[in-house]
C-alpha positions in Angstrom: 0.0 0.0 0.1 1.5 3.3 -1.1 2.2 5.7 1.9 1.0 9.2 1.9 2.0 12.3 3.7 -0.9 12.2 6.2 -0.2 8.5 7.0 1.7 8.1 10.4 4.0 5.2 11.2 2.6 1.9 10.7 3.7 0.7 14.5 2.5 4.0 16.0 0.2 3.0 18.8 -2.0 6.2 18.4 -2.6 5.3 14.8 -3.5 1.6 15.8 -6.1 3.1 18.0 -7.4 5.6 15.6 -7.8 2.7 12.9 -10.6 1.3 15.3 -13.0 3.9 14.4 -16.2 2.3 13.2 -17.5 3.3 9.8 -20.6 2.4 8.2 -20.4 0.7 4.8 -22.7 -0.8 2.2 -21.6 -3.6 -0.1 -21.8 -2.9 -3.8 -22.5 -6.5 -4.6 -23.3 -9.6 -2.4 -20.6 -11.1 -0.3 -20.6 -14.9 0.0 -20.3 -16.4 3.6 -20.0 -13.0 5.4 -23.7 -12.8 6.5 -22.5 -12.8 10.0 -21.3 -9.2 9.7 -24.7 -8.0 9.3 -26.6 -8.0 12.7 -30.1 -7.9 10.9 -29.3 -10.8 8.7 -30.9 -13.3 10.9 -34.2 -11.4 11.3 -34.4 -10.5 7.4 -33.6 -14.4 6.8 -36.5 -15.4 9.3 -38.9 -13.0 7.5 -38.0 -14.4 4.2 -38.4 -18.0 5.2 -41.7 -17.2 7.0 -43.1 -15.8 3.8 -41.7 -18.7 1.7 -43.3 -21.1 4.2 -46.7 -19.3 3.9 -46.5 -19.4 0.2 -45.6 -23.0 0.0 -48.3 -23.9 2.5 -50.8 -22.3 0.3 -49.5 -24.5 -2.6 -49.3 -27.7 -0.5 -45.4 -27.9 -0.4 -42.8 -27.3 2.3 -39.5 -25.3 2.2 -36.4 -27.6 2.0 -32.8 -26.1 2.9 -32.0 -22.9 4.1 -30.9 -19.4 2.7 -27.4 -18.9 1.7 -25.0 -17.1 4.1 -24.7 -14.1 1.8 -24.0 -10.5 3.0 -26.7 -8.7 0.7 -25.9 -5.8 -1.4 -26.8 -2.4 0.3 -26.9 -3.9 3.6 -25.7 -1.5 6.4 -22.9 -2.7 8.5 -20.3 -1.0 10.7 -16.7 -2.2 10.8 -13.2 -0.9 12.0 -11.5 1.3 9.4 -8.4 -1.0 9.4 -10.7 -4.0 8.4 -12.3 -2.3 5.3 -9.4 -0.3 4.1 -8.9 -2.6 1.1 -12.6 -3.0 0.3 -13.1 1.0 0.2 -10.0 1.4 -2.0 -11.1 -1.2 -4.5 -14.6 0.0 -4.6 -16.4 -3.0 -3.2 -18.4 -0.9 -0.6 -19.6 2.6 -0.4 -18.8 4.6 2.9 -20.9 6.8 5.0 -19.0 9.0 7.5 -19.4 8.4 11.1 -21.6 10.5 13.2 -18.8 12.3 14.9 -17.8 13.6 11.4 -21.3 14.5 10.4 -23.3 17.6 10.2 -24.5 17.7 13.9 -20.9 17.7 15.0 -19.7 20.2 12.7 -22.4 22.7 13.7 -21.4 22.0 17.3 -17.8 22.6 16.7 -18.6 26.0 14.7 -21.1 27.2 17.5 -18.9 26.6 20.7 -15.7 24.6 19.7 -14.1 25.1 23.1 -16.8 23.4 25.0 -17.0 20.2 22.7 -15.8 17.2 24.6 -13.3 15.2 22.5 -11.6 13.4 25.2 -14.5 10.9 26.3 -15.7 9.2 23.3 -13.5 10.7 20.4 -10.1 10.6 21.8 -8.5 10.2 18.4 -10.9 12.5 16.6 -8.3 14.3 14.5 -6.2 11.4 13.6 -9.1 9.1 12.7 -10.5 11.8 10.6 -7.3 12.3 8.8 -6.8 8.5 8.2 -10.4 8.3 6.9 -9.8 11.5 4.5 -6.7 9.7 3.3 -8.5 6.4 2.8 -11.3 8.2 0.7 -8.8 10.2 -1.3 -7.0 6.9 -2.4 -10.3 5.3 -3.2 -11.1 8.3 -5.4 -7.7 8.2 -7.2 -8.2 4.5 -8.1 -11.8 4.9 -9.0 -10.8 7.7 -11.3 -8.0 5.6 -12.8 -10.2 2.7 -13.7 -13.5 4.2 -14.7 -14.2 6.1 -18.0 -14.9 9.8 -17.9 -18.5 9.4 -18.3 -18.6 7.3 -14.9 -16.3 9.5 -13.0 -18.9 10.6 -10.6 -18.0 8.2 -7.8 -14.5 9.4 -7.9 -15.5 13.0 -7.6 -17.9 12.4 -4.8 -15.1 10.5 -2.8 -12.7 13.3 -3.6 -15.2 16.0 -2.6 -16.0 14.0 0.7 -12.3 13.7 1.6 -11.7 17.5 1.0 -14.8 18.4 3.0 -13.5 16.3 5.9 -10.0 17.7 5.9 -11.6 21.3 5.8 -13.9 20.5 8.7 -10.7 19.0 10.7 -8.6 22.0 10.0 -11.2 24.6 11.2 -11.8 22.6 14.4 -8.1 22.3 15.0 -6.8 25.8 14.2 -9.7 27.9 15.6 -10.7 28.8 19.2 -9.6 25.2 20.5 -6.1 26.0 19.7 -5.9 29.3 21.2 -7.8 28.2 24.3 -5.2 25.4 24.6 -2.4 27.7 24.3 -3.8 29.9 27.0 -4.0 27.1 29.4 -0.4 26.1 28.7 0.7 29.4 30.3 -1.8 29.2 33.2 -0.9 25.6 34.0 2.6 26.6 35.3 1.1 29.0 38.1 -0.5 26.8 41.0 -2.5 29.9 41.9 -4.4 29.8 38.5 -7.4 27.6 37.9 -7.1 23.9 37.6 -6.4 22.8 34.1 -7.8 19.3 34.6 -11.3 20.2 33.4 -9.8 21.7 30.2 -7.4 18.7 29.6 -10.2 16.2 30.1 -12.1 17.5 26.9 -9.1 17.4 24.7 -8.3 14.7 22.0 -5.2 12.8 22.2 -3.4 15.1 19.7 -4.5 18.2 21.6 -3.2 16.7 24.8 0.1 16.1 23.3 0.1 19.8 22.1 -0.9 21.0 25.6 1.9 19.0 27.2 4.6 20.3 24.7 3.2 23.8 25.2 3.5 23.5 29.0 7.1 22.1 28.7 8.0 24.9 26.3 6.5 27.5 28.5 8.3 26.1 31.7 11.8 26.3 29.7 11.1 30.0 29.0 10.2 30.8 32.6 13.4 29.0 33.8 15.4 30.9 31.2 14.1 34.3 32.4 14.7 33.3 36.1 18.5 33.2 35.3 19.2 30.3 33.0 21.8 32.3 31.2 23.8 32.7 34.3 24.6 28.9 34.1 26.4 29.3 30.7 29.9 27.6 31.3 32.9 29.5 30.3 34.7 28.7 26.9 37.9 26.3 27.3 39.7 28.9 25.1 39.1 31.7 27.5 39.9 29.5 30.4 43.3 28.6 28.9 44.1 32.0 27.8 
């Protein structure tokens, strides 16, 4: 699989956890022996068999055998991103963005981005979104390569979806949440300031890492201002002279 600029290290633990994000897919054609992936398969199968039994009873016959274990075309199923990566790229399934990247979440982030809690259920919100956008973009490129110009609408749709997701993530990351995160990195150094735990608890993993780096950098600046330059060792050339 070709690497992209947005793809982190294969062995990065945060990347592994981010790829656990469940995404909803719909098969573009029937998949044999994968009916167990559809939680509603048994109920649909039962309803279908009941109808066949009623029809055959009216004709004086009985049903013989069972329905095949096929994941039907268009069935709604949710699977981790890592498990459907190849299916999406090859166009075997269509993708629906998870609710955390949908319209309601975008409206919440636009209305009051600072108060949105990403640390409870969406800890890898930004990294999962970047990985999903990269997946959609790769699927768009392959669809464009293997389809004629008259049938390029799936590729255009995937590309537009990836660009929209990236734009949404960028707005959420570089707006008020970033400014407030920076403000807390300064006040977190002073024990007399407000407790930063409430703010940190609402942050995603990426934002928490930025917060920790900001606190570390702010502390280094404070230590330097308090006399860090006075500890500069004398040059060996000066001592020998």
